[in-house]
BARO-394216 format. One record per residue (C-alpha): x, y, z; residue in three letters. Coordinates in steps of 0.02 Angstrom, whole numbers, padded with zeros to 5 digits, always signed. Layout:
! BARO-394216
XYZALA...
//
This chain:
! BARO-394216
-00011+00004+00000MET+00079+00160-00056SER+00095+00309+00078ASN+00039+00425-00051GLU-00139+00353-00057TYR-00262+00456+00024GLN-00381+00359+00136PHE-00566+00395+00127LYS-00660+00446+00283PRO-00716+00266+00311HIS-00549+00195+00282GLU-00475+00287+00427GLN-00390+00202+00570PRO-00520+00163+00713ILE-00390+00225+00827MET-00213+00284+00846VAL-00087+00141+00835GLY-00199+00021+00729SER-00193+00012+00542PRO-00317+00095+00411ALA-00442-00002+00333ASN-00449+00031+00142PRO-00553-00058+00028ASP-00443-00200-00030HIS-00466-00297-00186PRO-00541-00469-00143ALA-00376-00559-00191ARG-00277-00455-00072ARG-00400-00487+00072LYS-00388-00673+00050VAL-00186-00654+00065PHE-00216-00547+00222TYR-00334-00665+00296LEU-00211-00821+00256LEU-00068-00724+00327ILE-00169-00679+00482GLY-00217-00870+00512ILE-00038-00908+00496PHE+00030-00787+00611VAL-00103-00825+00739GLY-00060-01002+00742LEU+00124-00958+00752THR+00084-00857+00904ALA-00003-00994+00982SER+00146-01111+00966PHE+00249-01003+01086GLN+00161-01066+01238ASN+00095-01233+01167GLY+00263-01311+01119LEU+00317-01258+01301LEU+00181-01340+01391VAL+00180-01498+01268ALA+00378-01520+01293ASN+00425-01451+01459LEU+00467-01625+01531THR+00573-01662+01391GLN+00654-01486+01399ILE+00695-01529+01588GLN+00757-01698+01548GLY+00882-01632+01412GLN+00940-01488+01519LEU+00950-01588+01672GLY+00841-01480+01768LEU+00737-01513+01934THR+00545-01475+01918PRO+00564-01312+02017ALA+00699-01260+01882GLU+00583-01300+01744GLY+00460-01201+01835GLY+00561-01050+01819TRP+00561-01073+01623ILE+00355-01070+01640SER+00372-00910+01752VAL+00487-00825+01621SER+00348-00849+01486TYR+00198-00799+01587ASN+00278-00660+01668MET+00318-00563+01512THR+00174-00620+01429ASN+00050-00545+01555ALA+00116-00380+01574CYS+00193-00334+01405ILE+00024-00290+01328THR+00022-00112+01393VAL+00183-00072+01324LEU+00151-00144+01158LEU+00000-00037+01144TYR+00095+00116+01166LYS+00243+00075+01051ILE+00104+00041+00908ARG+00039+00223+00951GLN+00208+00316+00956GLN+00305+00211+00815PHE+00166+00136+00699GLY+00125-00039+00643MET+00279-00050+00523SER+00406-00039+00665LEU+00307-00142+00774PHE+00290-00283+00663SER+00480-00285+00629LYS+00514-00274+00815ILE+00397-00410+00845THR+00469-00524+00709LEU+00648-00483+00761SER+00613-00544+00940PHE+00522-00693+00875LEU+00667-00741+00768LEU+00787-00714+00917ALA+00684-00818+01034ALA+00658-00966+00917THR+00847-00955+00864SER+00902-00969+01045LEU+00783-01108+01078GLN+00854-01204+00914TRP+01035-01159+00976LEU+01002-01233+01151ILE+00918-01401+01087SER+01058-01424+00959SER+01201-01443+01089HIS+01305-01332+00999LEU+01340-01248+01165LEU+01402-01408+01248ASP+01581-01375+01212THR+01724-01328+01329PRO+01747-01165+01259ASN+01576-01096+01283ILE+01550-01054+01457SER+01354-01001+01435ILE+01225-01106+01532GLU+01107-01174+01409PRO+00976-01148+01560TYR+00994-00987+01572TYR+00972-00948+01386LEU+00816-01050+01391GLU+00744-00932+01518ILE+00788-00780+01411VAL+00714-00867+01264ALA+00550-00906+01358ARG+00545-00730+01408GLY+00565-00666+01237LEU+00432-00784+01188SER+00303-00727+01309GLY+00315-00546+01237MET+00315-00608+01051VAL+00154-00705+01096ALA+00070-00545+01138SER+00139-00459+00988GLY+00102-00598+00855MET-00077-00617+00928THR-00108-00428+00895VAL-00026-00437+00722LEU-00126-00593+00679GLY-00289-00508+00732LEU-00242-00349+00618PHE-00212-00462+00469TYR-00371-00558+00498CYS-00464-00389+00508LEU-00394-00342+00342GLN-00442-00489+00266GLY-00641-00478+00308MET-00777-00364+00227PRO-00814-00210+00321THR-00980-00286+00378VAL-00883-00434+00443LYS-00753-00349+00551ARG-00814-00446+00698THR-00782-00605+00619SER-00598-00552+00603GLY-00597-00508+00787LEU-00669-00677+00841ILE-00545-00766+00726LEU-00389-00680+00781GLY-00424-00713+00963PHE-00498-00898+00918GLY-00335-00947+00840LEU-00240-00937+01017VAL-00335-01079+01081GLN-00248-01197+00959PHE-00082-01191+01016GLY-00077-01326+01145ILE-00175-01462+01057PRO-00079-01432+00903LEU+00083-01444+00986SER+00029-01607+01072ARG-00002-01685+00897VAL+00149-01628+00804ILE+00272-01649+00939SER+00281-01835+00945PRO+00327-01837+00754TYR+00458-01708+00771LEU+00529-01745+00955ALA+00569-01924+00913ILE+00658-02010+01061ASP+00650-01845+01158GLY+00761-01750+01040GLN+00698-01588+01036LEU+00799-01513+00897GLU+00688-01544+00754ASN+00552-01465+00858LEU+00638-01297+00884PHE+00705-01301+00700LEU+00513-01311+00653PHE+00472-01164+00760GLN+00611-01069+00684PHE+00553-01112+00510GLY+00388-01041+00556LEU+00470-00871+00622ALA+00563-00865+00455LEU+00397-00890+00341ILE+00307-00757+00458CYS+00445-00631+00436PHE+00445-00662+00250GLY+00243-00654+00235LEU+00237-00480+00336ILE+00370-00404+00230ASN+00296-00463+00069ILE+00114-00399+00118LEU+00124-00266+00249GLU-00008-00188+00350LEU-00089-00020+00284PRO-00001+00132+00380PRO-00103+00214+00534GLY-00086+00373+00628ASN+00036+00396+00767THR+00075+00517+00898GLU+00191+00543+01033LYS+00111+00453+01190VAL+00253+00401+01298PHE+00286+00494+01465GLU+00420+00464+01587LYS+00297+00414+01723LEU+00249+00286+01600ASP+00401+00182+01634PHE+00393+00200+01825VAL+00199+00138+01821SER+00253-00008+01703PHE+00409-00061+01809GLY+00290-00078+01970PHE+00158-00158+01871PHE+00264-00288+01772ALA+00361-00330+01940SER+00192-00361+02028GLY+00133-00475+01878LEU+00307-00565+01876ALA+00312-00599+02061ALA+00127-00660+02047LEU+00170-00781+01911ALA+00320-00851+02026VAL+00195-00874+02171VAL+00074-00966+02055LEU+00196-01076+01970VAL+00319-01118+02092GLN+00182-01134+02241GLY+00117-01272+02132ARG+00283-01365+02119ILE+00366-01336+02288LEU+00198-01317+02377TRP+00115-01173+02455TRP+00191-01171+02623THR+00381-01150+02548THR+00422-00998+02666PRO+00514-00894+02530TRP+00354-00885+02426LEU+00286-00743+02548VAL+00412-00628+02473TYR+00353-00627+02297PRO+00177-00624+02351LEU+00220-00463+02450MET+00304-00394+02289ILE+00152-00444+02195ALA+00028-00356+02303ILE+00146-00191+02335VAL+00202-00180+02154GLY+00018-00193+02078ILE-00044-00072+02215SER+00077+00062+02180ILE+00055+00049+01992ALA-00141+00064+02006LEU-00119+00208+02132TRP+00003+00293+02012ILE-00116+00266+01865GLU-00269+00325+01958THR-00189+00494+02006HIS-00104+00521+01830ARG-00167+00662+01719LYS-00137+00541+01561ASN-00150+00363+01633PRO-00105+00215+01531MET-00232+00107+01636LEU-00414+00183+01668GLN-00429+00114+01836VAL-00587+00189+01888ARG-00668+00117+01731TRP-00580-00057+01768MET-00667-00041+01948ARG-00843-00021+01874SER-00959-00168+01916ARG-00980-00217+01734ASN-00780-00226+01692ILE-00759-00309+01858ILE-00888-00440+01802ALA-00818-00460+01638PHE-00629-00493+01717MET-00716-00615+01852VAL-00812-00700+01707THR-00652-00722+01594GLY-00550-00784+01749ALA-00669-00906+01803VAL-00694-00979+01619MET-00511-00996+01614ARG-00513-01074+01776ILE-00641-01208+01721LEU-00557-01243+01558LEU-00411-01304+01668SER-00521-01462+01694GLU-00451-01503+01514GLN-00275-01455+01496ASN-00237-01497+01682VAL-00378-01607+01729GLY-00403-01744+01595ALA-00227-01723+01526ALA-00159-01739+01704GLY-00260-01897+01734LEU-00209-01987+01571LEU-00018-01933+01614ALA-00037-02019+01785ASN-00103-02172+01707LEU+00050-02187+01601GLY-00010-02110+01430TYR+00128-02012+01344GLY+00118-01874+01201ASN+00123-02009+01068ASP-00029-02116+01133GLN-00134-01955+01143LEU-00122-01889+00969VAL-00289-01944+00918THR-00362-01864+01091PHE-00292-01696+01051TYR-00342-01710+00865ALA-00532-01731+00929VAL-00491-01564+01030ILE-00417-01480+00869ILE-00583-01530+00774ALA-00698-01475+00915ALA-00595-01301+00928SER-00599-01274+00734ALA-00798-01321+00733LEU-00830-01189+00867ALA-00730-01058+00796LEU-00824-01077+00625ILE-00995-01074+00713ILE-00941-00924+00818SER-00886-00821+00669ILE-01044-00850+00566PHE-01165-00848+00727SER-01095-00712+00847THR-01226-00568+00856ASN-01179-00410+00949ALA-01362-00381+01017MET-01340-00553+01107ASP-01174-00587+01173LEU-01215-00661+01331ARG-01307-00824+01272ARG-01148-00903+01185PRO-01061-00890+01347VAL-01195-00970+01438ILE-01200-01102+01319PHE-01009-01126+01324ALA-01024-01141+01525VAL-01166-01265+01510ALA-01056-01373+01404LEU-00918-01369+01515ILE-01037-01432+01660ALA-01096-01570+01542LEU-00915-01623+01496GLY-00855-01614+01683SER-01018-01722+01745TRP-00972-01855+01604MET-00800-01871+01670ASP-00850-01887+01847VAL-00828-02083+01891GLY-00676-02108+01802VAL-00582-02266+01846SER-00399-02339+01837ILE-00446-02432+01683ASN-00495-02263+01592SER-00415-02243+01416ALA-00413-02091+01310PRO-00554-02141+01206TYR-00670-02131+01356THR-00630-01938+01369PHE-00670-01899+01180TYR-00854-01850+01195LEU-00830-01747+01363SER-00671-01663+01299GLN-00744-01629+01145PHE-00881-01521+01218LEU-00757-01442+01338ILE-00637-01392+01192ALA-00792-01323+01095PHE-00838-01214+01229ALA-00649-01157+01259ALA-00661-01074+01079VAL-00854-01040+01070TYR-00856-00925+01227PHE-00694-00828+01171MET-00771-00728+01030GLY-00927-00652+01114PRO-00825-00617+01282LEU-00687-00516+01187VAL-00823-00442+01087PHE-00911-00380+01237GLU-00756-00304+01317GLY-00707-00222+01164PHE-00875-00143+01145LEU-00877-00086+01322ARG-00697+00001+01296ALA-00726+00076+01128ILE-00897+00138+01195GLY-00800+00238+01327SER-00667+00297+01207GLY-00516+00233+01118PRO-00413+00276+01263ALA-00503+00128+01353TYR-00445-00013+01227ILE-00269-00033+01322ILE-00369-00053+01478SER-00474-00186+01402PHE-00318-00271+01328SER-00229-00275+01510VAL-00396-00342+01586ILE-00430-00478+01467PHE-00241-00540+01454GLY-00214-00533+01641ILE-00377-00625+01666SER-00324-00761+01548GLN-00148-00783+01594THR-00175-00771+01787VAL-00332-00869+01772GLY-00251-01009+01673GLY-00104-01011+01809LEU-00226-01008+01959ALA-00330-01133+01884GLY-00184-01247+01860ALA-00109-01207+02029ALA-00280-01240+02113ALA-00309-01405+02026ILE-00129-01467+02068GLN-00161-01422+02253ALA-00340-01496+02246PHE-00289-01663+02167THR-00122-01678+02280THR-00226-01660+02449ILE-00365-01769+02395ARG-00239-01895+02329THR-00171-01902+02510GLN-00334-01916+02586MET-00387-02059+02487HIS-00234-02140+02503TYR-00224-02133+02695ALA-00407-02200+02695ASP-00357-02348+02579MET-00212-02381+02670VAL-00296-02378+02849SER-00432-02492+02793SER-00308-02626+02732LEU-00319-02791+02821ASN-00158-02879+02808LEU-00245-03040+02850GLY-00356-03006+02707ASP-00353-03161+02592PRO-00372-03052+02428ALA-00227-02928+02492PHE-00121-03075+02529SER-00153-03166+02360ALA-00112-02992+02284GLN+00054-02979+02375VAL+00097-03169+02346ALA+00068-03147+02159GLY+00175-02998+02145THR+00307-03082+02254ARG+00311-03228+02137ASN+00348-03120+01981MET+00484-03027+02083LEU+00564-03186+02140SER+00621-03216+01952ASN+00737-03065+01971GLN+00804-03097+02158THR+00849-03237+02270THR+00826-03136+02431ASP+00654-03184+02490ALA+00644-03035+02612ALA+00691-02910+02477GLN+00556-02993+02366ALA+00431-02979+02499ASN+00460-02790+02530ILE+00466-02755+02346GLY+00298-02843+02320ALA+00209-02746+02452VAL+00284-02585+02381SER+00205-02618+02207GLN+00044-02664+02288VAL+00051-02486+02378LEU+00097-02400+02228GLN-00055-02480+02142GLY-00169-02407+02290ILE-00075-02243+02257GLN-00136-02240+02086ARG-00316-02289+02141GLN-00302-02143+02256ALA-00248-02027+02116THR-00383-02080+02003VAL-00514-02052+02149ALA-00441-01882+02174ALA-00466-01835+01984TYR-00640-01904+01999SER-00672-01784+02145ASP-00600-01642+02035LEU-00715-01681+01889PHE-00863-01680+02026PHE-00798-01498+02092LEU-00783-01429+01920MET-00952-01498+01864ALA-01040-01418+02015CYS-00941-01253+01993LEU-00983-01252+01808ALA-01170-01288+01841THR-01185-01147+01978ALA-01100-01023+01862VAL-01224-01074+01719THR-01368-01038+01834ILE-01310-00878+01885ILE-01267-00821+01703LEU-01437-00884+01646LEU-01534-00800+01775LEU-01455-00637+01740ASN-01479-00657+01566TYR-01671-00697+01587LEU-01683-00549+01712TYR-01625-00438+01561ASN-01740-00526+01434ARG-01887-00504+01551TYR-01852-00302+01577HIS-01801-00300+01386LYS-01640-00231+01431ARG-01481-00254+01341ASN-01323-00237+01456PRO-01232-00169+01298LEU-01371-00046+01247ALA-01259+00104+01290LYS-01101+00051+01205GLU-01192-00003+01045LEU-01278+00176+01037ALA-01102+00253+01054VAL-01027+00149+00917ILE-01176+00180+00811ALA-01165+00368+00824LYS-00965+00353+00784MET-01021+00259+00632ARG-01133+00405+00577GLU-01016+00534+00602THR-00885+00458+00471LYS
//
């Protein structure tokens, strides 16, 4: 697009920092849309490949679980807090420079990860510790994921007709949900025998393709203005440090357990840092974050809804997947399981694109929560003989809900922000990003804590109820002892090993019982949320009131003035 082109009134950017919206020919729209989909999927891989292969990364680098946790912390802390800074970079420097910076960081992150996995650093002449490079690479990946998501979103918007711009918004945010299942499907084929070099070489190749595509077809230019102030960096410093410390608590607390004494320090840093940042923003003349708007009832409800949905959806990524891992199923045995999830996600995205109605955004969210409740109820009563295929239908429903709720929820938040003014978009982005990232971490942490406690309780009950003189128990120990006697001539050692194996079986049964309790809890919680949202929806319908009527009227007036 030539810089000399004079944009028509309806083609002007909707806000400072966003690209213009010219009337592209059909062929160019198709290319914008395809690039947007590719960039969005590449963004989703930044976290997906980490989640799918963290255990292998720990093994390759010889890390403890706690050291592996710092890799997750590095990604999540940058991903949660960078949104506010990226928005201002777009406003001050424009989309062209923003795109190049984002892609440069992507190439740097993927290059480092490939370099680490290739063992080129394993030489006496190089004193750089691969573990610390991995932490740096993951921190860059967290920043890149936010920037790439925005790029993918803008490309999708350019590829949509004017009347279907909502569909571009839904598509751009929906693509993020594909990262984990896609990574789970492709990882066994690329990381053969635990070798991660091909996997990260694949990721580096995706980065190169994105870099080429974005330079071949750039986004249209937009308006820029000087927006950075010195106080921005002070406020951002406190805000970022607070969110980073919160990520440390949620990740390492889950691994080391919550009673670890030193966790109190990052918790204090999180509370103090975020509080100071919000205080600064509240009393600034030109704040980055509209704190008073963020504290309004509607926005708090939006943020809570987004966080609760992310916690409920942890039933899939941490609940069902965690149970199958405890039952001994690896990534290569779960390819079909995650293929089912991908199919459900794709179906939900297509339906959401064509069915989302700005006048009725609450109904899809209620439907999605009801599907989560139904899927969770179906998972209650799992047994030690449960296999991946027993979860296909329930996880299909939950995966469908994970994508189906995203579009309407994002659209509602966007409407509330743009209805208050373009300056509120950054606050919406921060709220949404934090609710999803922190909600996901909190959900995983809560599930881990719950299943650990319930497993211990079930195990204690099962062991205390054991009768050493019970013929069935004695026969089980004897059978195991007979198998072990072929491996050792020491009868006492064989007997100890037999009892140990029987107790391990009891431990496995306790773990399965704990996950069944988890599914029951999630089902009850999702059912309660469904009822609350449904009652609120019916109340508004009865009184013929649209919760977004004010915002829709503002946007309609904005369109009339263009």
